[in-house]
C-alpha positions, 0 to 999 in steps of 0.5 A, spaced: 920 807 619 926 811 614 920 815 612 923 822 610 918 829 613 920 836 610 918 843 615 911 844 612 913 851 609 905 854 610 904 855 617 897 857 615 895 850 612 892 845 616 897 839 619 891 835 619 890 829 613 884 825 614 885 818 611 893 819 613 895 822 618 888 822 622 881 819 621 877 824 622 876 832 622 870 834 627 868 841 630 868 841 638 863 846 639 867 847 646 873 843 649 877 842 657 883 839 657 883 837 665 889 835 669 890 829 674 883 824 675 881 827 682 877 833 677 877 828 672 872 822 676 869 829 678 867 830 672 865 824 669 860 823 675 856 830 673 855 826 666 853 820 668 848 823 672 845 828 667 845 822 660 838 819 658 840 814 653 847 812 652 854 811 656 860 808 653 866 807 656 871 804 652 877 803 656 883 799 659 881 796 665 874 799 670 874 797 677 868 798 680 870 797 687 873 804 687 871 810 690 871 816 685 871 821 690 877 818 695 875 821 702 868 823 700 863 819 702 858 819 709 857 814 713 852 810 708 858 810 702 854 815 699 858 822 695 856 829 696 852 829 690 847 823 694 850 817 690 854 811 692 861 813 692 864 806 690 864 805 681 860 800 680 854 801 685 854 808 682 853 806 676 847 801 678 844 807 681 845 812 675 842 806 671 836 805 676 834 813 676 834 813 668 830 809 666 832 808 658 839 809 659 844 804 657 851 803 658 856 799 654 863 797 657 868 795 653 875 793 657 882 789 654 881 782 656 889 782 658 887 786 663 884 780 667 890 777 667 894 783 670 889 785 675 885 779 676 882 780 683 878 786 679 874 781 674 870 779 680 867 784 681 866 786 674 863 778 673 857 780 679 856 787 676 854 783 669 850 778 672 847 780 678 846 788 675 841 792 671 840 789 664 841 796 662 849 795 664 853 791 658 859 788 659 865 786 654 872 784 654 875 787 647 879 779 645 879 783 638 887 784 636 893 779 635 896 775 640 900 780 645 896 787 644 893 790 648 887 795 647 888 802 650 883 807 648 880 811 653 874 814 651 867 816 654 861 818 650 854 820 653 848 820 648 852 822 642 853 830 645 859 830 651 865 826 650 872 824 654 878 821 650 885 822 654 890 818 658 886 816 665 883 810 667 878 809 670 881 804 675 885 804 682 892 808 683 890 813 678 887 818 682 890 824 685 891 831 685 896 836 682 899 837 689 901 829 688 902 830 696 907 825 699 902 819 702 896 821 701 891 817 704 886 818 699 891 814 694 889 808 698 889 801 694 884 796 696 890 792 700 890 799 704 897 801 701 898 808 698 900 808 691 905 812 688 903 819 686 900 820 678 900 825 673 895 825 668 891 828 663 884 828 659 880 832 655 872 834 655 869 834 648 862 837 646 859 837 638 861 834 632 866 831 634 863 827 640 859 824 636 865 822 631 866 819 638 861 815 640 861 813 633 868 810 633 866 807 640 861 803 637 865 801 631 869 798 637 863 795 641 861 792 634 868 789 632 869 786 640 862 784 639 858 782 634 853 787 636 851 794 632 848 799 637 844 805 634 846 812 636 841 815 641 836 820 637 833 826 639 836 827 645 838 834 648 844 835 649 848 835 655 850 841 658 856 844 660 858 844 667 859 850 670 865 849 674 869 846 668 873 852 665 873 851 657 879 852 653 877 853 646 870 854 642 868 852 636 875 848 634 876 842 628 879 836 632 883 830 629 881 823 631 887 819 630 888 812 632 893 805 632 890 799 630 894 793 629 893 788 623 887 783 624 882 778 621 884 782 615 885 789 616 891 792 615 895 798 620 892 804 622 897 809 624 895 815 623 898 817 631 905 815 629 904 819 622 900 825 626 907 826 630 912 825 625 908 831 622 908 835 628 916 834 629 917 837 622 912 843 622 916 844 629 919 851 629 921 853 635 920 848 641 917 841 642 914 839 649 912 831 650 909 828 655 909 820 655 909 814 660 915 811 655 920 814 650 922 808 646 919 809 639 923 809 634 921 813 629 920 819 634 927 818 635 930 819 628 926 824 627 927 828 633 934 826 631 934 831 625 931 837 628 937 836 633 942 836 627 939 843 624 943 849 626 936 852 628 931 846 628 926 846 635 927 846 642 925 838 645 923 837 652 920 831 654 917 829 661 917 822 663 916 817 670 924 816 673 922 809 672 917 804 670 912 800 676 915 794 675 922 791 675 922 787 669 918 793 666 924 798 667 929 794 665 925 793 658 923 800 656 928 804 660 933 801 657 931 802 651 929 810 653 937 810 655 939 808 647 934 813 644 936 819 650 943 818 648 943 818 641 938 826 642 944 828 646 949 825 641 945 829 635 944 836 639 950 841 638 945 847 640 943 845 648 936 844 645 934 837 648 933 836 655 929 830 659 926 831 666 922 826 671 917 830 676 917 830 684 914 831 689 915 835 696 919 830 700 923 827 693 918 823 692 918 821 684 911 822 681 909 817 675 907 820 669 902 817 665 899 823 660 900 822 654 901 829 650 905 832 645 905 840 644 909 843 638 910 850 639 904 854 640 900 851 635 899 844 635 896 839 642 896 831 641 892 829 647 889 822 648 892 815 649 898 814 645 905 813 648 911 815 645 913 807 644 913 802 639 906 798 640 903 805 642 904 806 634 904 799 630 901 794 635 896 797 641 889 800 639 889 807 641 886 813 641 887 821 641 885 827 639 889 834 637 887 841 634 892 846 631 891 854 631 889 856 638 894 859 640 893 862 647 889 855 649 896 851 647 900 856 651 897 856 657 896 849 657 902 848 657 904 853 662 899 848 667 902 843 666 909 847 668 906 849 674 905 843 676 911 840 676 915 846 677 910 848 683 909 855 682 905 859 679 902 859 672 903 866 672 910 866 673 912 861 669 910 865 662 913 871 665 920 866 667 918 864 659 918 871 656 924 873 660 928 867 658 926 866 651 927 859 651 922 853 654 929 850 656 931 856 660 925 858 663 925 851 667 932 851 668 931 857 672 924 856 675 926 848 678 930 847 684 934 842 687 929 840 693 923 839 694 917 840 688 922 840 681 923 837 675 929 833 676 934 831 670 934 822 668 940 819 668 940 813 664 939 806 667 945 802 666 943 796 662 944 789 666 943 783 661 935 782 662 935 789 660 940 788 654 935 781 652 929 786 652 931 792 649 934 787 644 928 783 643 923 790 644 920 783 647 915 789 650 915 794 645 914 790 639 911 793 632 908 792 626 910 796 619 905 798 615 903 793 609 906 788 614 901 781 616 899 780 623 904 774 623 909 779 621 912 785 625 918 787 629 920 784 636 918 778 639 913 774 637 909 769 638 913 764 634 919 766 636 916 765 643 915 757 640 922 757 638 924 760 645 921 754 648 922 749 644 930 749 644 929 750 651 926 744 651 931 740 648 936 743 651 933 741 658 931 733 654 939 733 653 942 735 660 936 729 663 940 724 658 947 727 660 945 726 667 942 720 666 948 717 662 953 720 668 949 717 674 953 712 677 952 704 676 
């Protein structure tokens, strides 16, 4: 994508353009930004228990065997709220106590292959659980794409939208303690420290997210869900800090071309517009950093004489070796381009570690421009999140104090210092990079610079083909797209088969007779 965008000359004009860089703009009566899954899972339990008519759970994966509050079960497996701590039994208990409540769960069908062991509890819940718990697999996408949205809506009045899946390996606290036994997986191993983020919203924006979720359910199952009416709005939890009130929120999506539908790339357009509008600083947290269109836009800003600072927080490495070769060779190439364009020392890319130097996996998907624009959701800065998978982000603008405070909270966690220290250092240094460099330490909890991953043959092949990171461009049919596609795989398999046949024939003829 080589579209040129100029900086927004009118800072007072909204960057959100429904039908272009977002699906819809709707008001949030209250909005909260939640860091890490320990707080999120606790919030989920309270909201689920308050729901009376409908719970919509739209996710990449659900694991019904996880403890939502690890380490807090009593001898009967109950959490402090008196209900089962394990997700599956908890959902059954929630339905049993609320006669009119229906729960609809939509999960990516490919997650069955990624984690087949989690599918049996799902089937058991679907078959033997309450008939008001409805489960479906979403396969409404081209080959290789995935349903990646993470949305939960309760009674059409309270919603969560962000990057946290309700599945194994996601729970962690902001301390990201080394070897925390509460991060134990089903096989007894301790999962790596995990940094993530999501949002909570009430008001018309929750209704809009409910509509989007029902649309996804209908596309996947053919069933039309009628939104609940005459329901009392779910009250905002007393212990959930409100970050913004009565703010206009944009909902942006990615959706691949499928069944005659064209590509939806609102998220990509919103990010590009945000980059163009930046005046002072761009702060990013993402699981990946490999999107070609975003790199081009950031390169252009770094070449300017007085362009913005750009700070990226990424995981040091991917979760699996092949994935790491695929995604972080691409990252290395893009980072080198950005460093070459950076003539004003305005670019940094870091990864976080805990107090013992153990890498913290970054799964959060956050994009902050100046103190003006904040986007959070399910999409990463890679090609597939911007033009291949299904994604959903929310964004708001103009809430200067809220945006600045959230960025300070994130940095305070990464640097293990109080939020007030982050704010004071930023004021003192005058630049975000200056503040981070002043606060980060060589040992213990810190942000550390990311070094480029050397390219080997596997990494070069995966990066060149974008096998793990394909995309569609606007106007392309589902059969087209950049990256290794099914037809390419078929050609490779065919060539390999012919090669095998030729080798067998040669081998047969060369044998002594």
